[in-house]
C-alpha positions in Angstrom: 8.2 8.0 -18.0 10.0 6.1 -15.3 7.8 5.1 -12.3 9.7 4.5 -9.0 7.9 3.0 -6.1 10.8 2.3 -3.8 13.7 4.5 -2.7 16.1 2.2 -4.5 14.1 2.5 -7.7 14.1 6.3 -7.3 17.8 6.5 -6.9 18.4 4.2 -9.8 16.1 6.2 -12.0 17.6 9.5 -10.9 21.2 8.5 -11.8 22.4 10.2 -14.9 19.5 12.6 -15.3 20.5 15.8 -16.9 20.2 19.0 -14.9 18.8 21.3 -13.8 16.3 19.0 -12.2 12.9 20.3 -11.3 10.6 18.6 -8.8 6.9 18.8 -8.3 5.7 17.0 -5.2 1.9 16.3 -5.1 -0.7 14.3 -3.1 -2.3 13.3 -6.4 -5.9 13.9 -7.6 -4.2 16.1 -10.1 -5.8 19.2 -11.6 -4.9 22.2 -13.8 -3.1 23.8 -10.8 -0.7 20.8 -10.6 -0.2 21.0 -14.4 0.8 24.6 -14.1 3.6 23.5 -11.7 4.7 20.8 -14.1 4.6 23.2 -17.0 6.8 25.8 -15.2 9.2 23.0 -14.2 9.3 21.8 -17.8 10.1 25.3 -19.1 12.9 25.9 -16.7 14.5 22.4 -16.2 16.1 19.7 -18.3 14.6 17.0 -16.2 11.3 16.9 -14.3 10.5 14.6 -11.4 7.1 14.4 -9.9 5.7 12.5 -6.8 2.3 11.3 -5.8 2.1 10.6 -2.1 -0.9 11.1 0.2 1.2 12.0 3.3 -0.6 10.6 6.4 1.4 12.6 8.9 -0.1 15.9 7.8 -3.7 14.8 8.6 -4.7 15.5 12.2 -8.2 14.1 11.4 -8.3 10.4 10.3 -11.7 11.0 8.6 -10.1 13.7 6.5 -7.3 11.4 5.4 -9.9 8.7 4.4 -11.9 11.2 2.4 -9.0 12.7 0.5 -9.6 12.0 -3.2 -7.3 9.4 -4.9 -7.1 8.5 -8.5 -3.6 7.0 -9.0 -4.0 5.6 -12.5 -5.2 9.0 -13.9 -2.5 10.8 -12.0 0.2 8.7 -13.7 -1.3 9.2 -17.1 -1.6 12.9 -16.5 2.0 13.2 -15.4 3.3 11.3 -18.3 1.2 13.4 -20.7 2.6 16.6 -19.1 6.2 15.5 -19.7 7.3 14.3 -16.3 10.4 12.1 -16.7 10.2 10.2 -13.5 7.4 9.9 -10.9 7.9 8.7 -7.4 4.9 6.8 -5.8 6.2 5.6 -2.5 4.3 3.9 0.3 4.3 5.4 3.8 6.7 2.7 5.0 9.2 3.9 2.3 9.0 7.5 3.4 8.9 6.8 7.1 11.2 3.8 7.7 11.4 4.7 11.4 7.7 5.5 11.5 7.3 9.1 12.6 9.9 9.3 15.4 12.0 11.8 13.4 10.2 14.9 12.3 10.6 18.6 11.6 9.0 20.9 14.1 8.8 24.7 13.6 7.7 26.6 16.7 6.1 29.9 15.6 4.5 30.1 12.1 3.0 26.6 12.5 0.8 27.7 15.4 -1.3 30.3 13.5 -3.9 30.1 10.7 -3.8 26.5 9.3 -1.6 25.3 12.2 -3.9 26.6 14.9 -6.8 24.5 13.7 -4.8 21.5 12.5 -2.3 20.6 15.2 0.7 18.8 13.8 -0.3 19.5 10.2 2.8 21.5 9.3 5.1 19.1 11.2 3.9 16.5 8.7 4.3 18.8 5.7 7.8 19.9 6.6 8.9 16.4 7.5 7.7 14.9 4.2 9.1 17.7 2.1 12.5 17.4 3.7 12.5 13.7 3.1 11.5 14.1 -0.5 14.0 16.8 -1.2 16.8 14.7 0.3 15.7 11.7 -1.9 15.1 13.5 -5.2 18.0 16.1 -4.9 16.4 18.6 -7.2 17.8 22.0 -8.2 14.3 23.6 -8.1 11.1 22.5 -6.4 7.7 24.0 -7.4 4.8 24.9 -5.0 1.5 26.7 -5.7 0.7 30.0 -4.0 -2.7 28.8 -2.9 -1.0 27.2 0.1 0.7 30.4 1.1 1.5 29.5 4.6 3.0 26.2 3.5 5.0 28.0 0.8 6.4 30.4 3.5 7.3 27.5 5.8 9.0 25.5 3.1 11.1 28.5 2.0 12.2 29.1 5.6 13.0 25.4 6.2 15.2 25.4 3.1 17.0 28.4 4.4 17.2 27.1 8.0 18.8 23.8 6.9 20.9 25.3 4.1 19.3 23.0 1.5 20.8 23.5 -2.0 17.4 24.0 -3.7 15.5 26.9 -5.1 11.9 27.1 -3.9 9.8 28.3 -6.9 6.3 29.8 -6.3 3.6 29.4 -9.0 0.5 31.6 -9.1 -2.8 30.0 -8.0 -4.8 28.6 -10.9 -8.6 29.4 -10.7 -11.6 28.2 -12.7 -13.8 30.5 -14.7 -15.7 31.5 -11.6 -12.6 32.5 -9.6 -12.5 29.4 -7.4 -9.0 28.3 -6.5 -8.4 24.8 -7.9 -7.9 22.1 -5.3 -8.1 18.4 -5.2 -10.8 18.8 -2.5 -13.0 20.6 -5.0 -14.0 17.1 -6.3 -16.0 16.6 -3.1 -18.1 19.7 -3.6 -21.7 19.2 -4.7 -23.5 21.8 -6.9 -24.8 23.8 -4.0 -21.5 23.7 -2.1 -19.7 24.8 -5.2 -21.9 28.0 -5.2 -20.5 28.6 -1.7 -17.0 28.2 -3.0 -17.6 30.8 -5.7 -18.9 33.3 -3.0 -15.9 32.5 -0.9 -13.5 33.4 -3.7 -15.4 36.6 -4.6 -15.8 37.9 -1.1 -12.2 37.2 -0.2 -11.1 39.2 -3.3 -13.6 42.1 -3.0 -13.9 42.8 0.7 -12.2 45.9 2.0 -10.6 44.2 5.0 -10.3 40.8 6.7 -13.1 41.8 9.1 -15.4 42.8 6.3 -14.7 39.5 4.5 -15.5 37.5 7.6 -18.8 39.3 8.1 -19.8 38.9 4.4 -18.9 35.2 4.4 -20.9 34.5 7.6 -23.8 36.5 6.1 -23.8 34.0 3.2 -24.0 31.1 5.7 -20.4 30.1 5.1 -18.7 28.5 8.1 -15.5 30.6 8.7 -12.5 29.2 10.4 -10.3 32.2 9.9 -9.7 35.3 7.8 -6.5 37.1 8.5 -3.9 39.3 6.8 -0.2 38.3 7.1 2.8 38.4 4.8 1.0 40.9 2.6 -1.8 38.4 1.9 -5.4 38.0 3.0 -5.7 34.3 4.0 -8.8 32.4 4.8 -10.2 28.9 5.6 -13.9 28.0 5.4 -16.2 25.0 5.2 -18.8 24.7 2.5 -20.9 21.6 2.2 -18.7 19.9 4.7 -15.6 20.5 2.6 -12.7 22.6 4.0 -11.3 25.1 1.5 -8.4 27.6 1.8 -7.5 30.5 -0.3 -5.5 33.8 -0.3 -5.3 37.0 -2.2 -3.0 40.1 -2.0 -4.0 42.1 1.1 -5.9 45.3 0.5 -7.4 44.3 -2.8 
């Protein structure tokens, strides 16, 4: 596996790679959900490129950025074992050579759900995804369905800017108790994990968004939102001080 830390190294490593090229962008702290993305890319593409970059511009809370789990050595070993051909591990300066003066701003969908409680979050997401797609130049890029709003926005951005890339959605990977896998799950203690199990169960079993909210609050779970959009029931909660998001098909 080639490791590229600079833009020049990425471009050099990318030259001559056989297509189609699949790309799996990550923020590291890899888990089985990320491996599902890589596996899908490996099945469909001749070459697979991954990235590990904790993007500072999508964190509106500095404490959240500091607390985000990082395990770069394990991430590289995991990517190599999963069959990634090239991994890009840039610094913020490499991704933002003009700092953050140039950015992508969407004016409607970024103001609801995740965007309502995290101002500027999706500006950072879309800005980094556009940069990475321009740098890697993949034929397909793979995103998990757990971040449904993000997936929706990335799809629309690709359409809006006529990007020559296919956005591929991969189903959410869950553990044996139904909890959606997330890098943030590493920060859950045993008691908080129990809350995460209840979160997944209630979101799945409730008859409506309103019923889900009431049941979550009855279990002492701090609810940020539960809403139905795009044919999904989407929610964000805090358990044990850890913020979790999830979504399921609406009406299930």
